[in-house]
MARBA-3410 file (N, C-alpha, C, O; in Angstrom, 1 decimal):
102
57.4,44.8,-46.8,56.6,44.4,-47.9,55.1,44.6,-47.6,54.3,45.1,-48.4 ~ 54.8,44.2,-46.3,53.4,44.4,-45.9,52.9,45.9,-45.9,51.8,46.2,-46.3 ~ 53.8,46.8,-45.6,53.5,48.2,-45.6,53.2,48.7,-47.0,52.5,49.7,-47.1 ~ 53.7,48.1,-48.0,53.4,48.5,-49.4,52.2,47.8,-49.9,51.4,48.4,-50.6 ~ 52.0,46.5,-49.5,50.9,45.7,-50.1,49.6,46.2,-49.6,48.6,46.3,-50.4
49.4,46.5,-48.3,48.1,46.8,-47.7,47.6,48.1,-48.4,46.4,48.1,-48.7 ~ 48.4,49.2,-48.5,47.8,50.4,-49.1,47.4,50.1,-50.6,46.3,50.6,-51.0 ~ 48.1,49.3,-51.3,47.8,49.0,-52.7,46.5,48.2,-52.7,45.6,48.5,-53.5 ~ 46.3,47.3,-51.8,45.1,46.5,-51.7,43.9,47.4,-51.3,42.8,47.2,-51.9 ~ 44.1,48.3,-50.4,43.0,49.2,-50.0,42.6,50.1,-51.2,41.4,50.3,-51.4
43.5,50.6,-51.9,43.2,51.4,-53.1,42.5,50.6,-54.1,41.5,51.1,-54.7 ~ 42.9,49.4,-54.3,42.2,48.5,-55.3,40.7,48.3,-54.9,39.8,48.3,-55.7 ~ 40.5,48.0,-53.6,39.2,47.8,-53.1,38.3,49.0,-53.2,37.2,48.9,-53.5 ~ 38.9,50.2,-53.0,38.2,51.4,-53.1,37.8,51.7,-54.6,36.7,52.2,-54.9 ~ 38.7,51.4,-55.5,38.4,51.5,-56.9,37.3,50.6,-57.3,36.4,51.1,-58.1
37.3,49.4,-56.9,36.2,48.5,-57.2,34.9,49.0,-56.6,33.9,48.9,-57.3 ~ 35.0,49.5,-55.4,33.7,50.0,-54.8,33.2,51.2,-55.7,32.0,51.4,-55.8 ~ 34.1,52.0,-56.3,33.7,53.1,-57.1,32.9,52.6,-58.3,32.1,53.3,-58.9 ~ 33.3,51.4,-58.8,32.7,50.9,-60.0,31.3,50.4,-59.8,30.5,50.2,-60.7 ~ 31.0,50.1,-58.5,29.7,49.6,-58.2,28.7,50.6,-57.7,27.7,50.3,-57.0
29.0,51.9,-58.0,28.1,53.0,-57.6,26.7,52.8,-58.2,26.6,52.7,-59.4 ~ 25.7,52.7,-57.3,24.4,52.4,-57.8,23.4,53.6,-57.8,22.4,53.6,-58.4 ~ 23.8,54.6,-57.1,23.0,55.8,-57.0,23.2,56.6,-58.4,24.3,56.7,-58.9 ~ 22.1,57.0,-58.9,22.1,57.8,-60.1,22.1,59.3,-59.8,21.3,59.7,-59.0 ~ 23.0,60.0,-60.4,23.1,61.4,-60.2,22.7,62.1,-61.5,23.0,61.7,-62.6
22.0,63.2,-61.3,21.5,64.0,-62.5,21.8,65.4,-62.3,21.9,65.9,-61.2 ~ 22.0,66.1,-63.4,22.1,67.6,-63.4,21.4,68.1,-64.6,22.0,68.1,-65.7 ~ 20.2,68.7,-64.5,19.5,69.1,-65.6,20.1,70.4,-66.3,19.7,70.7,-67.4 ~ 21.1,71.0,-65.7,21.8,72.1,-66.2,22.9,71.8,-67.1,23.5,72.7,-67.7 ~ 23.3,70.5,-67.2,24.4,70.1,-68.0,24.0,69.1,-69.1,23.0,68.3,-68.8
24.6,69.1,-70.2,24.3,68.1,-71.2,24.6,66.7,-70.7,25.6,66.5,-70.0 ~ 23.8,65.7,-71.0,24.0,64.3,-70.5,25.4,63.8,-71.0,25.9,62.9,-70.3 ~ 25.9,64.3,-72.1,27.2,63.8,-72.6,28.3,64.1,-71.6,29.3,63.5,-71.6 ~ 28.1,65.1,-70.7,29.1,65.5,-69.8,29.0,64.7,-68.5,30.0,64.6,-67.7 ~ 27.9,64.1,-68.2,27.7,63.4,-67.0,28.7,62.3,-66.8,29.2,62.1,-65.7
29.0,61.5,-67.8,29.9,60.4,-67.7,31.3,60.9,-67.3,32.0,60.3,-66.4 ~ 31.7,61.9,-67.9,33.1,62.5,-67.6,33.1,63.0,-66.2,34.1,62.8,-65.5 ~ 32.0,63.6,-65.7,32.0,64.1,-64.3,32.0,63.0,-63.3,32.7,63.0,-62.3 ~ 31.2,61.9,-63.6,31.2,60.7,-62.7,32.6,60.1,-62.7,33.1,59.8,-61.6 ~ 33.3,60.0,-63.8,34.7,59.5,-63.8,35.6,60.3,-63.0,36.5,59.9,-62.3
35.5,61.7,-63.2,36.4,62.6,-62.5,36.2,62.5,-61.0,37.2,62.5,-60.3 ~ 35.0,62.5,-60.6,34.7,62.4,-59.2,35.1,61.0,-58.6,35.6,61.0,-57.5 ~ 35.0,60.0,-59.4,35.4,58.7,-58.9,36.9,58.6,-58.7,37.4,58.1,-57.7 ~ 37.6,59.2,-59.7,39.1,59.3,-59.6,39.5,60.1,-58.4,40.4,59.7,-57.6 ~ 38.9,61.3,-58.2,39.2,62.1,-57.1,38.9,61.5,-55.7,39.7,61.6,-54.8
37.8,60.8,-55.6,37.5,60.1,-54.4,38.4,58.9,-54.1,38.9,58.7,-53.0 ~ 38.8,58.2,-55.2,39.7,57.1,-55.0,41.1,57.6,-54.6,41.7,57.0,-53.6 ~ 41.6,58.7,-55.2,42.9,59.2,-54.8,42.9,59.7,-53.4,43.8,59.4,-52.6 ~ 41.9,60.5,-53.0,41.8,61.1,-51.7,41.7,60.0,-50.6,42.4,60.0,-49.6 ~ 40.8,59.0,-50.9,40.6,57.9,-49.9,41.9,57.1,-49.8,42.2,56.7,-48.7
42.5,56.8,-50.9,43.7,56.0,-50.9,44.8,56.7,-50.1,45.6,56.1,-49.4 ~ 45.0,58.1,-50.3,46.0,58.8,-49.5,45.7,58.8,-48.1,46.6,58.5,-47.2 ~ 44.4,59.0,-47.7,44.0,59.0,-46.3,44.2,57.6,-45.7,44.6,57.6,-44.5 ~ 43.9,56.6,-46.4,44.1,55.2,-45.8,45.6,55.0,-45.6,46.0,54.4,-44.6 ~ 46.4,55.4,-46.5,47.9,55.2,-46.4,48.4,56.0,-45.2,49.2,55.5,-44.4
47.9,57.3,-45.1,48.3,58.1,-43.9,47.9,57.4,-42.6,48.7,57.4,-41.6 ~ 46.7,56.9,-42.5,46.2,56.2,-41.3,47.1,55.0,-41.0,47.5,54.8,-39.9 ~ 47.5,54.3,-42.1,48.3,53.1,-41.9,49.7,53.5,-41.4,50.2,52.9,-40.4 ~ 50.2,54.6,-41.9,51.5,55.1,-41.5,51.5,55.5,-40.1,52.5,55.4,-39.4 ~ 50.4,56.0,-39.6,50.3,56.4,-38.2,49.9,55.3,-37.3,49.8,55.5,-36.1
49.6,54.1,-37.9,49.3,52.9,-37.1,47.9,52.8,-36.6,47.5,52.1,-35.7 ~ 47.0,53.5,-37.4,45.6,53.4,-37.0,44.7,52.7,-38.0,43.5,52.6,-37.8 ~ 45.2,52.3,-39.1,44.4,51.6,-40.1,44.4,50.1,-39.9,45.0,49.6,-38.9 ~ 43.8,49.4,-40.9,43.7,48.0,-40.7,45.0,47.2,-40.7,45.0,46.1,-40.3 ~ 46.1,47.8,-41.1,47.4,47.2,-41.2,48.1,47.2,-39.8,49.2,46.8,-39.7
47.4,47.6,-38.8,48.1,47.8,-37.5,47.9,46.6,-36.6,47.8,46.7,-35.4 ~ 47.7,45.4,-37.2,47.6,44.2,-36.4,46.2,43.8,-36.0,46.0,43.1,-35.1 ~ 45.2,44.4,-36.6,43.8,44.1,-36.3,43.4,42.7,-36.7,44.0,42.2,-37.7 ~ 42.5,42.1,-36.1,42.0,40.8,-36.4,41.3,40.9,-37.8,41.0,42.0,-38.3 ~ 41.0,39.8,-38.4,40.3,39.8,-39.7,39.0,40.5,-39.7,38.7,41.3,-40.6
38.2,40.3,-38.6,36.9,41.0,-38.5,37.1,42.5,-38.4,36.4,43.3,-39.0 ~ 38.0,43.0,-37.6,38.3,44.4,-37.4,38.8,45.0,-38.7,38.5,46.1,-39.1 ~ 39.6,44.2,-39.4,40.2,44.6,-40.7,39.0,44.8,-41.7,39.0,45.7,-42.5 ~ 38.1,43.9,-41.7,36.9,44.0,-42.6,36.1,45.2,-42.3,35.7,45.9,-43.2 ~ 36.0,45.5,-41.0,35.3,46.7,-40.6,36.0,48.0,-41.1,35.3,48.9,-41.5
37.3,48.0,-41.0,38.1,49.1,-41.5,37.9,49.3,-43.0,37.8,50.4,-43.5 ~ 37.8,48.1,-43.7,37.6,48.2,-45.2,36.2,48.8,-45.5,36.1,49.6,-46.4 ~ 35.2,48.4,-44.7,33.9,48.9,-45.0,33.9,50.4,-44.6,33.2,51.2,-45.3 ~ 34.6,50.8,-43.6,34.7,52.2,-43.3,35.3,53.0,-44.4,34.8,54.1,-44.8 ~ 36.3,52.4,-45.0,37.0,53.1,-46.2,36.1,53.2,-47.4,36.1,54.2,-48.0
35.3,52.2,-47.6,34.3,52.2,-48.7,33.3,53.3,-48.5,32.9,54.1,-49.4 ~ 32.8,53.4,-47.2,31.8,54.5,-46.9,32.4,55.8,-47.1,31.8,56.8,-47.6 ~ 33.7,56.0,-46.6,34.4,57.2,-46.8,34.5,57.6,-48.2,34.3,58.8,-48.6 ~ 34.9,56.7,-49.1,35.0,56.9,-50.5,33.7,57.3,-51.1,33.7,58.2,-51.9 ~ 32.6,56.7,-50.7,31.3,57.1,-51.2,30.9,58.5,-50.8,30.3,59.2,-51.6
31.3,58.9,-49.6,31.0,60.2,-49.1,31.8,61.2,-50.0,31.3,62.3,-50.3 ~ 33.0,60.9,-50.2,33.9,61.8,-51.0,33.3,62.0,-52.5,33.3,63.1,-53.0 ~ 32.9,60.9,-53.0,32.3,60.9,-54.4,31.0,61.7,-54.4,30.9,62.5,-55.3 ~ 30.2,61.5,-53.4,28.9,62.2,-53.3,29.2,63.7,-53.2,28.5,64.6,-53.8 ~ 30.1,64.1,-52.4,30.5,65.5,-52.2,31.0,66.1,-53.5,30.6,67.2,-53.8
31.8,65.4,-54.2,32.3,65.9,-55.5,31.1,66.1,-56.5,31.1,67.1,-57.2 ~ 30.2,65.1,-56.6,29.1,65.2,-57.5,28.2,66.4,-57.1,27.8,67.2,-58.0 ~ 27.9,66.6,-55.8,27.1,67.7,-55.4,27.8,69.1,-55.7,27.2,70.0,-56.1 ~ 29.1,69.1,-55.5,29.9,70.3,-55.8,29.8,70.7,-57.3,30.0,71.9,-57.7 ~ 29.5,69.7,-58.2,29.4,70.0,-59.6,27.9,70.2,-60.0,27.6,70.4,-61.2
27.0,70.3,-59.0,25.6,70.6,-59.2,24.7,69.4,-59.4,23.6,69.6,-59.8 ~ 25.2,68.2,-59.2,24.4,67.0,-59.4,23.5,66.8,-58.2,23.9,67.1,-57.0 ~ 22.4,66.1,-58.4,21.5,65.7,-57.3,21.3,64.2,-57.5,21.3,63.7,-58.7 ~ 21.0,63.5,-56.4,20.6,62.1,-56.5,19.3,62.0,-57.2,18.4,62.8,-56.9 ~ 19.2,61.1,-58.2,17.9,60.9,-58.9,16.8,60.5,-57.9,17.0,59.7,-57.0
15.7,61.3,-58.0,14.6,61.0,-57.1,14.7,61.9,-55.8,13.8,61.8,-55.0 ~ 15.8,62.6,-55.6,15.9,63.5,-54.4,15.3,64.8,-54.6,15.4,65.7,-53.8
END
């Protein structure tokens, strides 16, 4: 049961982290109407990839489900959030977006 619950929890946490994206991305070469769809597509792709990778780490015994203390588990969750943000940023850059003000 625990092996199923933890990956689901990690994916949910990553999805919530995606909803709190505060960086604004712009692409002057695309219509603004497309930006929302691109943000959503990159968020889904980042969530999917990060969720798969977290599950793979857990299956190999290196993720937070491997008996880590609460503090270590929290650190693993923060690492997963940062990883998801990097995946999202990479996706947005690959579509030609830049961080606003960059």
